[in-house]
C-alpha atoms as a printed R data frame, in Angstrom:
    type eleno elety resid chain resno      x       y       z
1   ATOM     1    CA   MET     A     1 66.129 -34.094  -9.693
2   ATOM     2    CA   SER     A     2 66.794 -30.564 -10.693
3   ATOM     3    CA   TYR     A     3 64.750 -28.894 -13.760
4   ATOM     4    CA   GLU     A     4 67.208 -27.640 -16.093
5   ATOM     5    CA   PRO     A     5 66.008 -26.218 -19.275
6   ATOM     6    CA   VAL     A     6 67.711 -28.155 -22.387
7   ATOM     7    CA   GLU     A     7 67.442 -27.521 -26.283
8   ATOM     8    CA   ASN     A     8 64.351 -28.738 -27.856
9   ATOM     9    CA   GLN     A     9 66.388 -30.856 -30.066
10  ATOM    10    CA   GLU     A    10 67.631 -33.210 -27.103
11  ATOM    11    CA   LEU     A    11 64.271 -33.543 -25.499
12  ATOM    12    CA   ALA     A    12 61.974 -36.418 -26.004
13  ATOM    13    CA   VAL     A    13 59.282 -35.397 -23.665
14  ATOM    14    CA   ASN     A    14 58.962 -31.971 -21.979
15  ATOM    15    CA   LEU     A    15 56.374 -31.177 -19.307
16  ATOM    16    CA   GLU     A    16 55.761 -27.817 -17.771
17  ATOM    17    CA   GLY     A    17 53.108 -27.343 -15.128
18  ATOM    18    CA   VAL     A    18 50.988 -29.999 -16.059
19  ATOM    19    CA   CYS     A    19 47.776 -30.392 -13.701
20  ATOM    20    CA   LYS     A    20 44.630 -32.537 -14.502
21  ATOM    21    CA   TYR     A    21 41.548 -31.929 -12.449
22  ATOM    22    CA   PHE     A    22 38.532 -34.370 -12.411
23  ATOM    23    CA   GLN     A    23 34.882 -33.236 -11.493
24  ATOM    24    CA   ILE     A    24 33.238 -35.650  -9.189
25  ATOM    25    CA   TYR     A    25 29.566 -35.810  -8.967
26  ATOM    26    CA   GLU     A    26 27.839 -37.087  -5.437
27  ATOM    27    CA   LYS     A    27 24.832 -38.307  -7.789
28  ATOM    28    CA   PRO     A    28 24.165 -38.555 -11.333
29  ATOM    29    CA   HIS     A    29 21.252 -36.137 -11.673
30  ATOM    30    CA   HIS     A    30 24.139 -33.572 -10.471
31  ATOM    31    CA   ARG     A    31 26.057 -33.732 -13.644
32  ATOM    32    CA   LEU     A    32 22.798 -33.051 -15.640
33  ATOM    33    CA   LEU     A    33 21.911 -30.108 -13.308
34  ATOM    34    CA   GLN     A    34 25.436 -28.777 -13.925
35  ATOM    35    CA   GLY     A    35 24.600 -28.628 -17.523
36  ATOM    36    CA   ILE     A    36 21.516 -26.732 -17.232
37  ATOM    37    CA   TYR     A    37 22.923 -24.274 -14.971
38  ATOM    38    CA   ARG     A    38 26.271 -23.666 -16.945
39  ATOM    39    CA   GLY     A    39 28.459 -22.874 -14.316
40  ATOM    40    CA   ARG     A    40 26.172 -20.393 -12.523
41  ATOM    41    CA   LYS     A    41 26.006 -22.933  -9.761
42  ATOM    42    CA   GLN     A    42 28.637 -25.746  -8.788
43  ATOM    43    CA   PHE     A    43 27.250 -29.574  -8.342
44  ATOM    44    CA   PHE     A    44 30.493 -31.097  -8.354
45  ATOM    45    CA   LYS     A    45 33.957 -31.540  -6.142
46  ATOM    46    CA   GLU     A    46 36.973 -30.979  -8.054
47  ATOM    47    CA   PHE     A    47 39.778 -33.674  -7.510
48  ATOM    48    CA   LYS     A    48 43.323 -32.804  -8.426
49  ATOM    49    CA   ALA     A    49 45.023 -35.848  -9.851
50  ATOM    50    CA   LEU     A    50 48.044 -34.117 -10.831
51  ATOM    51    CA   ASP     A    51 49.294 -30.757  -9.707
52  ATOM    52    CA   ASP     A    52 52.036 -28.831 -11.540
53  ATOM    53    CA   ILE     A    53 54.042 -31.323 -12.706
54  ATOM    54    CA   THR     A    54 57.424 -30.408 -14.578
55  ATOM    55    CA   PHE     A    55 60.151 -32.464 -15.945
56  ATOM    56    CA   GLN     A    56 62.157 -33.220 -18.854
57  ATOM    57    CA   ILE     A    57 63.220 -36.454 -20.336
58  ATOM    58    CA   ARG     A    58 66.462 -36.190 -23.140
59  ATOM    59    CA   LYS     A    59 66.233 -38.913 -25.960
60  ATOM    60    CA   GLY     A    60 68.118 -42.096 -24.928
61  ATOM    61    CA   GLU     A    61 67.014 -41.780 -21.432
62  ATOM    62    CA   THR     A    62 65.114 -44.232 -19.458
63  ATOM    63    CA   VAL     A    63 62.810 -43.379 -16.762
64  ATOM    64    CA   GLY     A    64 60.399 -45.082 -14.111
65  ATOM    65    CA   ILE     A    65 57.476 -43.685 -12.500
66  ATOM    66    CA   ILE     A    66 56.914 -44.983  -9.223
67  ATOM    67    CA   GLY     A    67 54.124 -44.112  -6.315
68  ATOM    68    CA   ARG     A    68 51.292 -45.289  -4.325
69  ATOM    69    CA   ASN     A    69 48.082 -46.328  -5.515
70  ATOM    70    CA   GLY     A    70 46.249 -43.441  -6.880
71  ATOM    71    CA   ALA     A    71 49.517 -41.185  -7.238
72  ATOM    72    CA   GLY     A    72 48.381 -40.361 -10.647
73  ATOM    73    CA   LYS     A    73 50.797 -42.393 -12.370
74  ATOM    74    CA   SER     A    74 48.705 -43.702 -15.121
75  ATOM    75    CA   THR     A    75 46.992 -40.410 -15.534
76  ATOM    76    CA   LEU     A    76 50.480 -38.727 -16.130
77  ATOM    77    CA   LEU     A    77 51.345 -41.597 -18.940
78  ATOM    78    CA   GLN     A    78 48.131 -41.006 -20.385
79  ATOM    79    CA   ILE     A    79 48.800 -37.366 -20.877
80  ATOM    80    CA   ILE     A    80 52.054 -38.026 -22.236
81  ATOM    81    CA   CYS     A    81 50.632 -40.600 -24.737
82  ATOM    82    CA   GLY     A    82 47.902 -38.051 -25.684
83  ATOM    83    CA   THR     A    83 44.969 -40.451 -24.919
84  ATOM    84    CA   MET     A    84 44.098 -38.214 -22.112
85  ATOM    85    CA   SER     A    85 44.383 -34.081 -22.183
86  ATOM    86    CA   GLN     A    86 45.920 -31.841 -19.191
87  ATOM    87    CA   SER     A    87 43.706 -29.159 -17.725
88  ATOM    88    CA   ALA     A    88 46.809 -27.034 -17.338
89  ATOM    89    CA   GLY     A    89 50.336 -26.955 -18.698
90  ATOM    90    CA   LYS     A    90 52.373 -27.676 -21.477
91  ATOM    91    CA   VAL     A    91 53.181 -31.313 -22.906
92  ATOM    92    CA   GLU     A    92 55.480 -31.517 -25.649
93  ATOM    93    CA   VAL     A    93 56.538 -34.826 -27.207
94  ATOM    94    CA   ASN     A    94 59.484 -35.151 -29.846
95  ATOM    95    CA   GLY     A    95 59.009 -38.542 -31.222
96  ATOM    96    CA   ARG     A    96 56.610 -41.496 -31.367
97  ATOM    97    CA   ILE     A    97 55.030 -43.007 -28.135
98  ATOM    98    CA   ALA     A    98 53.048 -46.188 -28.001
99  ATOM    99    CA   ALA     A    99 50.516 -46.519 -24.936
100 ATOM   100    CA   LEU     A   100 50.717 -50.150 -23.294
101 ATOM   101    CA   LEU     A   101 49.367 -48.862 -19.965
102 ATOM   102    CA   GLU     A   102 47.025 -52.088 -19.406
103 ATOM   103    CA   LEU     A   103 49.338 -54.490 -20.520
104 ATOM   104    CA   GLY     A   104 50.076 -56.272 -17.189
105 ATOM   105    CA   SER     A   105 47.042 -55.761 -15.696
106 ATOM   106    CA   GLY     A   106 45.258 -59.066 -14.390
107 ATOM   107    CA   PHE     A   107 48.630 -60.887 -14.142
108 ATOM   108    CA   ASN     A   108 48.992 -60.449 -10.230
109 ATOM   109    CA   PRO     A   109 46.674 -58.164  -8.400
110 ATOM   110    CA   GLU     A   110 49.376 -57.531  -5.641
111 ATOM   111    CA   PHE     A   111 51.211 -55.437  -8.113
112 ATOM   112    CA   THR     A   112 49.798 -51.899  -9.303
């Protein structure tokens, strides 16, 4: 799918260079040490959940996000809905979004 800029009036969702990073601590007390050292020393490993995601959804379009477990589908949806903030990039939502991300969880453990 090619990325073609469209006038903002026609867009429902516009993502440009969206990234999400998480800090993974090996031990619980490393989180405390990170706060004490205030960035002078790093006690975490950075995990990139999303890296440079860019796409547009026009008004009236239907979009499906598919991928393996751990690919970042739920993270991306949470960023679009506004329940999680992105580490970098720009997210524009034109309209109202209802977050029903976990509605189907628990029905069948075979499905993601």
